[in-house]
N, C-alpha and C positions, 0 to 999 in steps of 0.2 A: 084451269083449276086442278085437273087431274095430274098435270105435269108438276105443279107445285107440291101437291100432296106426295107424289112419288119421290120428289127431291127431298122433302122433309123426312120421309120414311127412310130414304137412303142414308141421310146424315145421322138419323137416330140409330140406325143399325150399325153404322161405323163407330159411333160413340160407344154403344154397348159392346161391340166387338173389342174396341180398344180397352174398355174397362175389364172385360173378361180375361183377355190375354195378359194385361198388366197385373191383374189380381193373382192370376196363377203364378207368374214369375215372382211377385211379391211373397207369396206363400213359400216358394222354394228358397228364396234368399233369406227370408226371416228365419228359416230353419237352420241356416248356416251359422247364425250368431246367437240365437235364443238358447241353444243347448248349453253354451259355455257358462251362462249365468247359473244354470241348474246343476252343474257337475258336483259341487260340494254336497248338495242335498241328495243327489243320486248316490254318491259314495256313502253317505250316512245311512240312508234308508234301504239300499240294496246290499249293504255290508260288503262292498267290493273295494279293491285296492286300485292303485293308479293304473295297472294293466287293464282292468275292467273299464275304466273311464276312457282309456285310449281306444278300446274296441267300440265303445258307444259312438265316438266321433268318427273313427276311421271306417267303420262298417258302412256308413252313409257316403262319406267322401269317396271311398274306393269305387263303389258302384257308379256314382255319378261320373267319376273320371274315366272309367273304362267303357261306359256305355253312351257317353255324350255324342260321339261321332255317329255311332250306330243309330241313335235316336233320330238324328236328322235324316238319315237314309230311310229309316222306317217311315217317317212322315211323308217323304217323297213318294215312296212306293205304295203305301197302303192308305194314304189320305191323312192330311194334316189335322183335320177336325177329329177324325177317329183316333189318331195317336194321342192328340192332346187330351181328349176326354178319357181315354184309357189311362193315361198318366195321372189325371186327376183322381180317377177311381182308385187306382193302386196307391197313390200317395195318401189319400184320405183314409182308406181302409188300413193302411200301414200306421197312420197316426193314431187311429183308434186302438190298434194292437199295442202300440208303444205305451199309450196312456193306461192300458189295462195290464201291462206286463207285470207278472208276479215275481220275476227273477231277472237277473242280468242276461241270461241266455235268450229269453223271450224278447227283451228289449233290443238286443243286438239283432235278432231276427227281424224285428219290426223296422229297425234302421236300415237293414239291407233292402227290404221292400220299399222303404221311402226313397232310397237311392235309385232304385229301378224306376219308380214313378217319376222322380225328378228328371232323370235322364231322358224320359219320353216327353214330359210336359214342357220343359224349358225350351229346347230347340223348336218344338212344334208351335209354341206360343208365338215366337218371333216369326216363324214361317207364315203363320196365319195372318199376322199383322202386315207383313210385307206383301203378301198376295192380295190383301184388301186395299192396299194403297199403291197402285201402279205409278201414280205421278211422283217424280223424284222429290219435289219439295214436300208434299204431303207425307211421303214415306220417311223423310228425314225427321220431320216433326213427330211422327208416330213413334219412331225408334227412340227419339230423345225422351219422350214420355215413358216408354217402356224401360229405358235405362234409369230414368229418374225414380221410378217405382222400385227398381232393384236397389238403388241407394237407400231409399227410405226403409226397405226391409232390413238391410244390413244395419242401419243406424238404430232402428227400433228394437232389434233383437235383444241387446243387453238389458235395456230398460224393461221391456215387456217380460223377459225371462226373470229378472229380479223381482218384479211386482207379482207375477203369477206364482212363482215358486215360494216367495215369502208368505203369500196369502193362502195358497192351496196345496203346495208341494209340487215336486217336479212333474207329475203326470199332467198338470194343467198346461204346460208348454206345448204338449201335443194335442190336447183337447181344443186349443184355440184354432187348430187347422180344420176342425170338423165343420163349423158353420161356413167357413170360407169354401171348403170343398162342396158342401151341399148347394150353396148359392151358384157356384160355377156349373154344377151338374143340372141345375134347374134352368139356368139361363142359357148356357152354352149350346145345347142341342137346337134351340130355336134361332139364335142369332149368328151362330158361326156357320160360314159357308164352306162346304167341302171342296178341296182342291188337291191335286196330286200331280206328279210328274211322270208321265207314261214311260219316259226313257231314263228313269232314275237308275243309278248304279246298283249292281247286285250287292247284297249284304255280305260282308266279309266275315262269315261265321268262324272259320278257323282262327283268323287274326283276333277277333273279339274274344273268343274263348281262351286263347293262349295269353293274351294281354291281361285278362282278369286273373288267370291262374298265376302268372309270373309275378305281378305286383302283389297279389293276395298272399302268396307263399312268402315273398320277401317281407311283407308287412308282418306276417305271423312271426317270422324269426326275430324281427326287430322288437316287436312288442313283448313277446314271451321270453326273449333272451335274458332280460333282467331277472325274471322270476325263476326260470329253469336252469340258468347258467349258460354262459356263452359257448362253453365247450361241450355241452350235452349233445348226444347223438341226434336228438330231434331238431335242435336248433342248427347244428352244422348241416344236417340233412336238408333242412328247409332252404338254407343259403345255396347249397349245391343244386337243389331242384329248381330254385328261382333262376340260377344262371343257365341251366339247361333249357328251361321254358322260354327264357328271354332269347336265347340263341335260336330256338325253334321258331319263335315269333318273327325274328328278323329274316330267317330263311323263307318262311311262308310269305311275308310281305314282299320280299324281293321277287317272288315268282307269281304272285297273285295278279290277275288282270286289273282288278279294281280294289287295291288294298286300302284298308282303313288308315294306314300311315304310309303314304308314298315316300319311299326312301330317297328318291331322286330329288325331292325338295331340299334335302339336307346338303346337296352340293353347293347351295347358295350359302356363303359364309354369314351373311346378315341374318338369314333365316335360322341357321344353326345357333349362332350366338344369342339371338333374341330368345329362342326357346330354351336354351340352356339357362339364361338369366331368369326366365320365367319360372323354371323349376325351383331355382333358389328363392325367388320372391315368394312363391307359394309355400315353400318349406319354412322360411323364416316367419312369414306372417301367420300362417295357421298354427305352426308349431309353438310360437310364442303366445298367441292368443289363447291357446288351450290352457295356459297357466295363469292368465291374468286374474280371473275371478278367484282361483285357488290361492293366489298370492295374497289378495286382500282378505280372504276369509281365514286362511290357516296361518298366515304370517303376521298380518296386521290386526286380526280379530274383528273384521267388519261383519255385519250381517249380510245375508245373501242379497237383500234388496239394495243395501248401500254399495255392495261390491259391484252389482250390475250397473249402478249409476257411475261408479268410479272408473269403470272401463270405457265409458262412453267417449272420452276424447279421441280414442283411436278411430272409431267408426265415423264420428262427426267430422274429424279432420279429413278423412277419405272422401266423405260426401261433399264437403266444401271445396276441396282442392281438385278432385278428379275432373270436374268440367273444364278446368283451365289447363290440364296436363297436355291434352292434344294440341291446344293452341300454342303452348310454349314449345312443344316438339316441332310444330310446323315452322316456328320462327327461328329457333335456335338449333334444331336438329335433334334426332333421337339420342345420339351419343351423349350430348351435354345434359339433357334433361334426365335420362335414365341413370347416368352415372351420379348426378347430383342426388336423385331420389334414393338410390341404393346407399350412397354415403350417409345421407340423413337417417335412413331407416337403420342402417348398421350402427351408427353412432348412438341413436336413441336406444337400441337394444342393449348395447354395452353400458350405457348410462343407467338402464333399469337394473343391471346387475349390481349397481352400487347402492340401490335402495334397500333398506332393512326395516325391521319391525317398528323401530322408533321414528322412522322418517315421516314427517308430516305430509299430508296430501298436496299441500301447496308446492312441495318439491318433487312431486310424483307426476301430476297431471300433464305438465308440459313435456315430460319425457315420452308419455304415451302419445301426446299430440305430434311430437316430432316423428315418431314411428309411423303414425297414420299419414302424415304429410309425405314422408319419404316413399311409402308404398303407393300412395295416390299418384305421385309423380312417375312411378315406375311402371305400373301395370298397363295402363292404357297406351303409352308410347311403345312399350315392348310389343303389344299386339299390332300397333301401327307399323312398326319396323318389320314384323313378320309378313304383314300384308304387302308392304312396299317391295319386299324382296322377291315377290312372285308375280306371275301374270295376273291381270285383273280377273280372268276367269277362274283362277285358283283362290280367289279371295275368301270365299266361304270356307273352303277346306283349310286354308291357312289359319283363319280365325278359330275354327273348331279345334285344330291341333294346338293352338296357343292356349285355349281354355283348358284343354286336356292336360297339357304339360303343367299348367298352374295347379290343377287338381291333384295330379300325381305328386307334385312337390308338397302339397298340403298333406296328403296321406303319409309321405315319408317324414315330414316335419313333426307330426304328432308322434309317430313311431320312434324316430331317432332321438328327439329331445326328451321324450318320456323315458327312453332307455338311458339317457345321460343322467336324469334325475334318479332313476331307480338304481343305477350302478353306484352313484355317489352315496345313496342311502345305505346300500348293502355294504359299503365300506365304512360305515359308521358316521357319515356326515348327516347333518340335519336336512329337513325338507327345504329350508331357506337356502342353505348352501348348495343344494342340488339345483334349485331354481337359478341361483347366481351362475352356476356353470352352464346351464341350458341357455340362458340369455347371452352369456359371453360367446358360446359356441355359435348361436344363431347370428349374433352381431358380427363376429369375426368373419364368418362365411359370407355374410352380406357385403362386408367391406372389401373382402378379396374379390368378390364378383363385381363390385364397383370398379376396381382396377381393371379387371378383365374386360368389362364393357367399354371403359375408357380407352383401352388399347385396340379393341377389335370390333366394336359396334359402329363401323363406318361403312364406307362404300364397298360394294362387292360386285365383282364382274358377273355378267350374265352367265348362266350355266350352259348356255347353248340351247339347242332344241329340246323342248320338254316332251318326255314320253308319258307324262302323267295324264291320265284321263281327268278332264276338268269337271268339277262339280259346281253346283249353284253358287252364286255370289253370297247368298245367305244360306247356311246349312238347312236343307229341307225347304227352300223357298223358291226354287226356280228350275229352269230346264238345264240339262246337262249339255255342255258344248265341248268341243275339242279344239285345242289351240297348240300350235307348235312354234309360236313366237318366243323369243328369248325373254326372260324376265327383265323388268326395268331396273335400272340402277337405283340405288337407294342412298339416302343421306348417310 
């Protein structure tokens, strides 16, 4: 009897742990898409221009991109439960700050804090889940549910953002995080078990700081260049500073014993090509998504609620198609699936450039759906290609780098495509014409990358003995081992 009660308690604890970790990831992913629906209302109520909207999005994505790898290392060294709950506290408090922000500056500061919280919360949530499910089959099911919740968060964002903003104004999209955070903080301390890796890698503080500064300064120049002028001393200085910081980052990483970005991995062609394509995928997806709601509101005259619903085909297509992308890649190879996905996404973006104020929604939704299907076929196989290019012990690190490159692409996408629109407007073009140029730019870059992957995303020779210190298979989820076996060949 006692044994049956203990087994029931164990099952209940695992179910609650699964719910807690999935809910935390849901909150992070919801914040990726819910903000887009509220951007027009933010622009109106905060009296800001396009530049301000870019900072609202990029302030969050930049911190997530730069701290994601460090978040997994922190979880290993200081405890996954501790880092997860700390991330929840920071994210929830930052959401409250965002909801009460009286000005653009305060809102951007809140978004920075949200990014820091998300960078701790997200890898720690998966690490906790993996540690609680040592059996491979149970672990696969748990990770599948975790990923499914992520998809639901992405799909729910545009609709939830439209409904909340239409009813209560933009602060409501951040208020919705508060009850979720409170529930996690009430339940988490009781049901989450602490775990850590005593032999975890040391934290690469210089690399982390230099990477944040390099991408941050570059983003500043790209976003502010349209307003200040591309030849102004401040903007030119920011580009020079970004180049110097990036060079310093590469120098530090080449010499660091446990770098956050092991440069030796890039000797593998498959790894380099897949991550290059991932930057472009993040660039085009996030950069174009930034303008979807603005197109429907400012060009076609939709309400904020209706615009949120009208952008739904992108996220729905990604949720529906993504589960099949890995299977297709396993059957037909990474190159075929990724190249097809990039071609679809690029074609869809170019097709969106042909949509105008008088175009009926019946001739718009399918273009958004094509874009979503294309990126769904691209993102997961690109991560799979990066993983297959390295040793199994390097899998967690490779996965983390793949996620980071996607986020860096997202930061640059919002900055660069926003600069395209701003530059066209400063030359006398309409907002609609600026959007057309941005969609064409994103689409053409994506199509060129499709050709690139079609030619180069194939087999690559092993790089020889690896000098990279191996990290856990899941970032923040396991012990550190060292391997000197050559990487396996890839499709």
